[in-house]
C-alpha positions in Angstrom: 16.0 -15.7 -5.5 13.4 -12.7 -5.7 12.4 -10.8 -9.2 10.3 -8.2 -8.0 11.7 -7.3 -4.3 15.1 -6.4 -2.8 15.2 -7.5 0.8 18.1 -5.5 2.9 18.7 -6.3 7.1 18.4 -2.7 8.9 18.9 -2.0 12.6 16.1 -4.4 14.0 14.9 -5.5 11.4 14.3 -5.6 7.2 13.4 -3.0 4.8 11.5 -4.4 1.7 12.1 -2.4 -1.7 9.9 -2.7 -4.2 11.8 -3.4 -7.3 9.7 -3.1 -10.6 11.2 0.6 -11.7 10.6 -0.5 -15.1 6.8 -1.2 -14.7 6.6 2.2 -12.0 6.5 -0.3 -9.2 3.2 -1.4 -9.9 1.6 -4.8 -8.2 1.9 -8.2 -10.0 1.1 -11.3 -8.8 4.5 -12.4 -8.7 5.4 -9.4 -6.4 2.4 -10.2 -4.4 3.6 -13.9 -4.0 7.1 -12.6 -2.9 5.9 -9.8 -0.4 3.6 -12.7 0.9 6.8 -15.3 1.7 9.1 -12.3 2.9 6.1 -11.1 5.5 5.7 -14.9 6.5 9.5 -15.6 6.8 9.7 -11.9 9.0 7.0 -12.9 11.0 8.7 -16.1 12.2 11.9 -14.6 13.3 12.0 -13.0 16.9 15.3 -10.9 15.7 13.0 -9.0 13.6 11.0 -6.4 14.9 10.5 -3.7 12.2 9.8 -4.0 8.5 10.0 -0.8 6.2 8.7 -1.0 3.0 9.7 1.2 0.2 10.0 1.7 -3.7 12.7 1.6 -6.2 14.3 4.8 -7.9 11.5 7.5 -6.4 7.8 5.7 -6.6 6.6 3.8 -4.0 4.1 2.2 -6.1 1.6 3.0 -8.8 -1.0 0.2 -8.0 -2.0 -2.9 -10.0 -0.3 -3.5 -13.6 -2.7 -3.5 -16.3 -0.6 -6.0 -18.0 -2.0 -8.6 -15.5 -5.2 -10.1 -15.7 -7.1 -8.7 -13.8 -8.8 -12.2 -11.5 -10.6 -12.7 -7.8 -7.7 -14.4 -7.2 -5.4 -11.8 -7.8 -7.1 -9.2 -5.9 -7.9 -11.9 -3.2 -3.9 -12.3 -2.9 -3.5 -8.4 -2.9 -6.2 -7.9 0.4 -4.3 -10.7 2.3 -1.2 -8.4 1.9 -2.2 -5.6 3.3 -4.3 -7.5 6.1 -1.2 -9.3 6.9 0.8 -5.8 7.1 -1.8 -4.6 9.2 -1.9 -7.6 11.6 1.5 -9.1 11.7 3.1 -8.7 15.3 5.8 -6.1 13.8 6.2 -2.6 13.4 5.2 -1.9 9.9 6.7 1.4 7.7 6.2 2.7 5.0 9.1 4.8 3.6 7.6 7.0 0.5 9.9 9.0 -1.6 8.2 9.8 -4.4 5.1 8.7 -6.3 2.3 6.6 -4.4 -0.9 6.0 -6.7 -4.2 3.6 -6.3 -3.0 0.1 -4.6 0.0 1.9 -3.8 -2.5 3.8 -1.5 -3.9 0.5 0.2 -0.1 -0.9 0.9 1.1 2.5 3.1 -2.3 2.5 5.0 -1.9 -0.8 6.1 1.0 0.2 7.8 1.6 1.2 11.4 3.4 4.1 10.5 4.4 6.4 7.4 7.3 8.9 6.3 7.5 10.8 3.1 10.1 13.0 1.6 8.8 16.4 0.7 8.7 15.6 -2.8 6.3 12.4 -2.5 2.7 12.8 -3.9 -0.2 10.9 -3.3 -3.6 10.3 -5.3 -6.2 7.7 -6.0 -6.9 7.6 -9.7 -9.2 4.6 -10.3 -12.7 6.4 -11.1 -10.5 7.9 -14.2 -10.1 4.7 -15.4 -13.3 3.4 -14.6 -12.9 1.4 -11.8 -12.9 2.5 -7.7 -10.5 2.0 -5.2 -12.4 -0.9 -3.2 -9.4 -2.8 -1.4 -8.0 0.6 -0.7 -10.8 2.4 0.8 -11.4 0.4 4.1 -7.6 0.9 4.9 -7.5 4.6 4.2 -11.1 5.5 5.7 -9.3 3.7 9.2 -6.5 6.4 8.5 -7.8 9.3 7.5 -12.0 9.6 7.8 -14.6 9.0 5.8 -15.0 12.3 4.0 -11.3 13.0 3.2 -11.3 9.1 1.7 -14.2 9.7 -0.3 -12.7 13.3 -1.9 -9.7 11.8 -2.5 -11.7 9.3 -4.6 -14.1 11.3 -6.2 -11.5 14.2 -7.3 -8.8 11.9 -7.7 -6.5 14.8 -6.9 -2.9 14.3 -6.0 -1.6 15.8 -2.9 1.8 16.9 -1.6 3.3 15.5 1.4 2.8 18.2 3.2 -1.3 17.7 2.3 -1.3 14.2 3.2 0.9 15.1 6.5 -1.9 17.5 7.6 -4.7 14.8 6.8 -2.9 11.9 8.7 -2.2 9.9 5.5 1.3 10.2 6.4 2.8 10.6 10.5 5.8 12.5 9.0 7.1 14.7 6.2 11.5 15.0 6.0 14.4 14.4 4.0 16.3 11.8 6.2 13.3 9.0 6.7 15.7 6.8 7.8 16.4 8.8 10.9 12.2 9.7 11.4 11.9 5.9 11.6 14.8 5.2 13.9 13.1 8.2 16.3 9.4 7.1 16.0 9.9 3.1 16.5 12.9 3.6 19.1 10.8 2.9 22.0 8.2 0.5 20.2 11.1 -2.0 19.5 10.8 -2.3 23.0 7.1 -3.7 23.2 6.4 -7.5 23.6 5.3 -8.7 19.8 2.5 -10.7 21.7 1.2 -7.3 22.7 1.6 -5.9 19.5 -0.5 -8.6 18.2 -3.3 -8.4 20.9 -3.0 -4.4 20.0 -3.6 -4.7 16.3 -6.2 -7.8 16.6 -8.3 -5.1 19.1 -7.8 -2.7 16.8 -9.4 -4.1 14.3 -12.3 -5.6 16.1 -12.6 -1.8 16.5 -13.3 -0.8 13.0 -15.3 -2.0 10.4 -13.1 -4.3 8.8 -13.7 -8.1 8.6 -14.4 -10.9 6.1 -17.8 -9.8 4.9 -16.3 -6.1 3.5 -13.1 -7.7 2.5 -15.6 -10.1 0.2 -16.7 -6.9 -0.9 -14.1 -5.4 -1.7 -12.5 -7.8 -3.6 -15.8 -8.8 -5.9 -16.2 -5.0 -6.7 -12.6 -4.3 -8.0 -12.7 -7.3 -9.5 -16.1 -6.6 -11.2 -15.0 -3.4 -12.4 -11.9 -4.1 -13.5 -13.6 -6.4 -15.6 -16.1 -4.1 -17.1 -15.6 -2.9 -20.9 -15.5 0.6 -19.6 -11.9 -0.6 -17.7 -10.8 -3.1 -20.0 -11.3 -0.2 -23.2 -9.3 2.6 -20.9 -6.6 -0.3 -20.3 -6.5 -1.1 -24.1 -5.6 2.5 -24.8 -3.2 3.0 -22.7 -1.2 -0.1 -23.2 -1.5 0.8 -27.0 -0.8 4.5 -26.9 0.6 5.2 -23.9 -1.8 8.1 -23.2 -4.2 8.0 -20.1 -8.2 7.5 -20.3 -8.4 11.5 -19.7 -6.0 12.4 -22.9 -8.1 10.8 -25.4 
């Protein structure tokens, strides 16, 4: 039994649902540990070709749970999860219906494909709190490019599913996401697992993500989220329910 995830069988694979609706499907250590376990088990099962990641109750993921203690261990676990999503020899698909914010963008950006309903929205809100999406950015830049990722970080602007599609954050937008996923992956399901592994490792070597960058991302996140400014903003939110810009 898992406390933060639901795992269901689908044709050719599994559908993993982030199940913390009372906390807007935010990320805590327990969720990351359970997700790591699921991904590890899936990688050991040849019958699983497809891993679909989604959120419960109209929210994909809203990033880190501020109730969780900010620590390098927590951030390293998150960094390893998005690395695993990007390298596993399975087809990984983010199925977004609703809000995807902050660290949630890291989860979807690390997936092979992203599909979204028209009502979905995306944003990087970290700067408003006094932090940076340090761990998200290597994968986000790989997907949408440097300037677009920088603009999302700087403006903290909320973008629509169609805008996300235009900047290639989302691959396709539609109402029947399961049908879209089936269509997009129908031929890839025949690709040998060893070929998928080689493909993902090769593309990783072509890009700037390496152990040094991952370490920098974790260290930067830990430093900023333990900064007095960020901690003050979090306390204000937890005590009053108001965001930093609503002071």
